[in-house]
N, C-alpha and C positions, 0 to 999 in steps of 0.2 A: 532448612533455609533453601530456597530455589535460586540459582544463579544462571540464567538464561544468557546465551550470548548474542542476543539480539533483541529488538524491541517489539511491543505489541503488533507491530505490523504484520509479523508473521502470521497472523490469523486471517489475513487476506493472501496468503502465499500458498499455492495450491500443490506443493511438493512434501508429500508425508516424511520422505527420508531427510528432507532438509529440517523439518521440525524435529526429528530424533537427534539430528546432529547439534542443532543450535539450542533446542530447549531442555536436552538431556532426558535419560530414561525415567527420572523421578518425576519430572514435570509432565511427561508424555502420559505415563501411567496414571497420574492423578487426574489428568483431564479425561481419560478414558473411564475413570471411576466415576467422576462426578457426572459424565454425560452417557452412563451406562444404559440410560433409559430410552436414548435415541441412537447411539452409537455403540458398537462392539469392538472395534479396533481403531488404530490411529488413522487409517485411510478413510474410515468413516466419519470419526472426529473432524478431520480436514474438511471433507465436503460439507457437513453440517455446518461448521462454523462458517465457511465461505459463503455458503447459502443464506445463513442467518447471524450475520455479523454481530448483531445486537445482544446475542448470548454470550459473547466471549468475555465481557465484563463480569457477567455473572458467574461464568465457570472459573474465574480467577478470584473471585471475592473471598477474602479472609486468608489467602495465601501471603506468605511472608518472602521477600525478595533480596538478594543481595547481588553483588557482581556491578560491573560497569554500567548496566541498564536498569539499576535497582529504583532510580527515581521515578523513571517512566512508568515502571510496572507499578509501583506503589499508587501513584497518582491515578493509573487505569483500574486497578482493584479496588481501590477506596472509592472513587467516584465516576468512574467511566470517562475520565479526561484523556483525550489524545491531542497532542499539538498538531494544528492543520497544516503546518508547513511541510515543505518538500524535503525529503531527506537525500536524493541522491546527488552526487556531484559528478556533473557530466564533463567529458574531456572538451576542452575549447574549441569552439568552432567560430571563426570570425564570420558574423552575421548580424547585420544591421534592418533585416526584414521585419516587418510587422505581421502579426496575426490579430485580428480584431476580435479576440476571443478572451473574455476574464475567466480563467480558472487558475486561481492562485491557491488552491488548497490539494492538499496530497490525498489519493484515494485512501489511505489509512484514515483519513477522518470520517470513513463510513463506520469504523467501530466506535466512535464518541456516542455516549449515552444522549439520546435526543434530549432537548430542552430549548426552551424559548431562545437562550443565549446561542446554543449550538445552530439552531434554525437560522438565526441571524447572520452568523458567519457564513453558512452556506449561501444564503441569498446574497450577502454583501460582497463575498470575495470569489464566489464562484457563479456569478449570476447567467453565464452564458449555458450553464447545464440545463437551466431552466426554460431554455428555448427547446429543448429536446425531451425533457421530462417534466412532469408537473409537480413531482415532490421527491425528495431523496428515497430512493427504494430501501426498504427493510428486508426484503426477500429478495435473493438471488440477484444482487446488484451487478454481478460480473455480466450475466446473461443480459440483464436491463440495458446497462449501458454499451454492451457491445452491438446491440440493436439500435441504440439511440444515437451513438455518434456518428457524425456525418461521414459517409463513405470518402469523401475526398480528403479530410482531415487524417483519417487513417492510412490512406494512400500515400499522404506526403511523408509519414514517418517510415512507411515501408520503403518509400523510393529514396529519401534525402537521409534517414536516419534519424534516431531519438535525440542524439546531441544537437544536430542541425536545429530541430523543434526547441530544444531547451534554450538554445541561444537567441532564438527569435525574440521579439518585443511585444509586450501588451503595455503601450504606453511607455513608462519609463522603467518598466520591470520585464525580467526576463521569465521565459515560459518554462521554467523547471518543473513546475507542478504539471503543466500540460504533458510534457514528455513522460512524466510517470505514468499519468493516466493511459497513454497510448501504449508503453510498454506493458502495463499491466492487462489492458484490454487484450493485446496480441499474444501474451504468453502466460497469463494466470498466476504471474510471479511480480513479488516487488523488485524493482531494479537495484536498490541499495543491498538487498539480502543477497540477490545473485552474486553481487559482487563482492559482497563479504566472503563469499565461497569461491571467489577467483573465476568468476563468470563476467563477461562484458559483452551484451549483445549491442551490435551497431544498429541492426534490424532484425526483425523475428526470424529473418532466415539466414542470418549471416552472424557469425560468432567471432570475437576477438578476446583472447584470454590474456594476453600481454598487457601489462600495466592496468590491469583490473582496478587496483586498489585507488586510482584516481576517481573511480566512480562513487565510491562508498564514502559517506560522512559519518564517522563514528561519534557516538554521544559522549 
């Protein structure tokens, strides 16, 4: 039985050493074994899955999970289910500003198996993305979205900080998921996973490690 210390979002997190730490050697070795036809070590596995997130669910099919994240892993392994909601808990920033963008889905949802229902969730809860891409990319999504996201929006996150973006509003909702996207585009890492490891990035160029736990939402 595998007992990962994080959720399936790790598959969109680009740091191999974090995979080793949070998934454990047994899980890492099993992934290498299952993907040996395309990857020979964990660095190659990380790159292959990050470029092809749709294979992640196939790579874990049939595995048995325990630990605090077992339900999320079970649902992912059995049917490719990934919760579309945001995971990071951002430090509070008083902010009543509006951003007229609807992106209420975490980038983690890129791991979900495509279906009519999944496509509906994308279109309904992240309609602003389709101003920049015609469809959810199944290959190299990090590269695609880095090119697609408006420069002004990424500059806002760079100058004001991810937490500032998270506490802006789209109608009556906060932009927590949008902040996750911007963090992921800048760093190639998931913010709640960074926080679980004691990191808290205010912007891509400025790091604050104190009180990192406030960024993480445990399952």
